[in-house]
C-alpha positions as CSV (number, residue, x, y, z in Angstrom):
1,X,0.0,-0.2,-0.1
2,X,2.6,2.8,0.8
3,X,4.8,1.1,-2.1
4,X,1.9,2.8,-4.4
5,X,1.6,5.6,-2.8
6,X,5.1,6.4,-2.9
7,X,5.1,5.3,-6.8
8,X,1.9,7.5,-7.1
9,X,3.7,10.1,-5.2
10,X,7.0,10.0,-7.7
11,X,4.6,10.0,-10.9
12,X,2.9,13.1,-9.6
13,X,6.4,14.7,-9.4
14,X,7.4,13.7,-12.7
15,X,4.1,15.1,-14.0
16,X,5.0,18.2,-12.0
17,X,8.4,18.4,-13.6
18,X,7.6,18.1,-17.5
19,X,4.4,20.5,-17.1
20,X,6.4,22.6,-15.0
21,X,8.8,23.0,-18.1
22,X,11.5,21.0,-16.5
23,X,11.3,18.7,-20.1
24,X,11.5,19.4,-23.4
25,X,8.6,18.1,-25.6
26,X,10.5,18.3,-29.1
27,X,13.8,17.7,-27.6
28,X,14.1,21.4,-29.0
29,X,14.9,24.5,-27.2
30,X,11.6,26.7,-27.3
31,X,13.5,29.6,-29.0
32,X,15.1,27.3,-31.5
33,X,12.0,25.9,-32.3
34,X,10.0,29.1,-32.2
35,X,12.5,30.2,-35.2
36,X,12.5,27.2,-37.3
37,X,8.7,27.4,-37.4
38,X,9.3,31.3,-38.1
39,X,11.3,30.3,-41.1
40,X,9.2,27.6,-42.9
41,X,6.5,30.2,-42.8
42,X,8.1,33.0,-44.4
43,X,9.8,30.5,-46.7
44,X,6.2,29.8,-47.8
45,X,5.6,33.8,-48.0
46,X,9.2,34.0,-49.9
47,X,8.1,30.9,-52.4
48,X,4.8,32.5,-53.2
49,X,6.5,35.8,-54.3
50,X,9.3,34.0,-56.2
51,X,6.7,31.9,-57.9
52,X,4.8,35.0,-58.6
53,X,7.5,36.4,-60.3
54,X,9.0,33.7,-62.1
55,X,5.3,33.3,-63.5
56,X,5.2,37.0,-64.4
57,X,8.5,36.5,-66.2
58,X,7.1,33.8,-68.6
59,X,4.3,34.9,-69.1
60,X,5.2,37.7,-70.9
61,X,6.8,38.3,-73.9
62,X,8.4,41.9,-73.7
63,X,9.8,41.0,-70.1
64,X,12.6,43.8,-69.4
65,X,16.1,42.8,-69.1
66,X,17.5,46.5,-67.8
67,X,20.5,45.2,-66.1
68,X,23.8,45.7,-67.8
69,X,27.4,44.9,-66.3
70,X,27.7,47.6,-63.9
71,X,24.1,46.4,-62.4
72,X,25.4,42.9,-62.5
73,X,28.5,43.5,-61.1
74,X,26.9,45.9,-58.2
75,X,24.6,42.5,-57.7
76,X,27.4,40.3,-57.5
77,X,29.2,42.3,-54.7
78,X,26.2,42.4,-52.7
79,X,25.9,38.5,-52.7
80,X,30.0,37.9,-51.6
81,X,29.1,41.1,-48.8
82,X,25.9,38.6,-47.7
83,X,27.7,35.4,-48.0
84,X,30.7,36.6,-45.9
85,X,28.2,38.0,-43.2
86,X,26.9,34.3,-43.2
87,X,30.9,33.3,-42.5
88,X,31.0,35.9,-39.8
89,X,27.6,34.9,-38.5
90,X,29.0,31.4,-37.9
91,X,31.9,32.6,-36.4
92,X,29.9,34.3,-34.0
93,X,27.8,31.2,-33.2
94,X,31.1,29.4,-32.5
95,X,32.3,32.1,-30.5
96,X,29.3,32.4,-28.2
97,X,29.3,28.7,-27.6
98,X,33.4,28.5,-26.3
99,X,32.1,31.9,-23.8
100,X,34.2,34.4,-25.7
101,X,32.2,37.4,-25.5
102,X,33.8,39.7,-26.8
103,X,34.6,37.1,-29.9
104,X,31.0,36.6,-30.3
105,X,30.2,40.4,-30.2
106,X,32.9,41.6,-32.7
107,X,31.4,38.8,-35.2
108,X,27.7,39.8,-34.4
109,X,28.7,43.3,-35.4
110,X,30.5,42.4,-38.6
111,X,27.6,40.2,-39.4
112,X,25.2,43.6,-39.2
113,X,27.5,45.9,-40.7
114,X,27.6,43.0,-43.9
115,X,23.9,43.5,-43.8
116,X,24.1,47.3,-44.2
117,X,26.2,47.4,-46.5
118,X,23.6,44.8,-48.8
119,X,21.0,47.6,-47.8
120,X,23.2,50.4,-49.2
121,X,24.0,49.2,-52.4
122,X,20.4,47.4,-52.9
123,X,18.9,51.3,-52.2
124,X,21.7,52.3,-54.9
125,X,20.6,50.1,-56.9
126,X,16.8,50.7,-56.8
127,X,17.7,54.9,-57.1
128,X,19.7,54.0,-60.4
129,X,16.5,52.1,-62.0
130,X,13.7,55.2,-60.4
131,X,16.3,56.8,-62.2
132,X,15.6,55.5,-65.4
133,X,11.9,55.5,-65.3
134,X,11.2,52.4,-63.5
135,X,8.0,52.5,-61.3
136,X,5.7,49.8,-60.1
137,X,3.4,50.2,-63.1
138,X,5.5,51.7,-65.5
139,X,8.8,51.2,-67.2
140,X,10.4,52.6,-70.4
141,X,11.7,48.9,-71.7
142,X,8.5,46.7,-71.6
143,X,6.0,44.8,-69.2
144,X,4.6,47.5,-67.2
145,X,4.3,44.7,-64.3
146,X,8.2,44.2,-64.0
147,X,8.4,47.3,-61.5
148,X,6.0,46.1,-59.7
149,X,7.6,42.7,-59.5
150,X,11.0,43.6,-58.8
151,X,10.2,46.1,-56.0
152,X,8.2,43.8,-54.2
153,X,10.5,40.9,-54.3
154,X,13.3,42.8,-53.6
155,X,12.3,45.0,-51.0
156,X,10.6,42.3,-49.2
157,X,14.4,40.7,-49.0
158,X,15.8,43.7,-48.0
159,X,13.4,44.3,-45.3
160,X,14.3,41.1,-44.2
161,X,17.8,42.0,-43.9
162,X,16.9,45.4,-42.3
163,X,15.2,43.8,-39.4
164,X,18.3,41.1,-38.8
165,X,20.8,44.0,-38.7
166,X,18.3,45.4,-35.6
167,X,18.0,42.1,-34.3
168,X,21.6,41.3,-34.6
169,X,22.4,44.1,-32.7
170,X,20.1,44.1,-30.1
171,X,21.4,40.4,-29.7
172,X,25.3,41.8,-29.6
173,X,24.2,44.4,-26.9
174,X,22.3,41.5,-24.8
175,X,25.0,38.7,-25.4
176,X,27.6,41.7,-23.8
177,X,25.5,42.2,-21.0
178,X,25.0,38.3,-19.8
179,X,21.1,39.2,-20.6
180,X,21.5,36.5,-23.8
181,X,22.9,33.2,-24.3
182,X,24.7,31.3,-26.5
183,X,21.4,29.6,-27.6
184,X,20.2,33.5,-28.5
185,X,23.6,33.6,-31.0
186,X,22.7,30.5,-32.5
187,X,18.7,31.5,-32.9
188,X,19.5,34.8,-34.1
189,X,22.2,32.8,-36.8
190,X,19.2,30.9,-38.4
191,X,17.3,34.0,-39.2
192,X,20.3,35.6,-40.8
193,X,21.8,32.1,-43.0
194,X,18.0,31.9,-44.2
195,X,17.6,35.7,-44.9
196,X,21.1,35.2,-47.3
197,X,19.8,31.6,-48.3
198,X,16.7,33.5,-49.9
199,X,19.2,35.8,-51.5
200,X,20.6,32.8,-53.1
201,X,17.5,32.4,-55.4
202,X,16.8,35.9,-56.1
203,X,20.0,36.8,-57.7
204,X,20.2,34.8,-60.4
205,X,16.2,34.7,-61.1
206,X,16.0,38.6,-61.4
207,X,19.3,40.0,-62.1
208,X,21.3,37.1,-64.3
209,X,18.3,36.4,-66.0
210,X,17.5,39.9,-66.8
211,X,20.8,40.9,-68.2
212,X,20.8,42.9,-70.8
213,X,22.4,40.8,-74.1
214,X,25.2,42.4,-75.7
């Protein structure tokens, strides 16, 4: 009788521990799980936008090819900067896991700086196209929908980069003050790598396939 009661008591304590948050039901920290769920949902959004761009491009017989060599070089530099920032993000995660606070903060700031450079180069690209007469529903070369498709897709990505820069700087400050852990740095890295991965689809689709042929 007493053994039954003690077993029931242990079962109750185990249940309390489980529902009290002492166990991870999916064997993944809740912050990381939340970021993965966000990435999956955001990937669906980007997939829809990329699919819409591809459909408009294929359905149009007069899709503009406005990107000459300077624009392709600019977009290539943007790609290099974004890939370099991903390397810096990997180093930030590694430094945080090793407990190297200064190193982690430095690499986080370097990653954010890469995002800022990317945004500046992208805005310069936008201003150049606007100066040539590109508008959301008008451009001087062909299908009017080019501007809307281009600005929507690249603008959505640039918004994500900008949010990522702010996010990384917040994590850097919090990690320096010991308010965030290595897990928080790792989770921010998941977001940044996702943003970089999306650009790997946008770069060839928007720039390389729309380059002006000689």
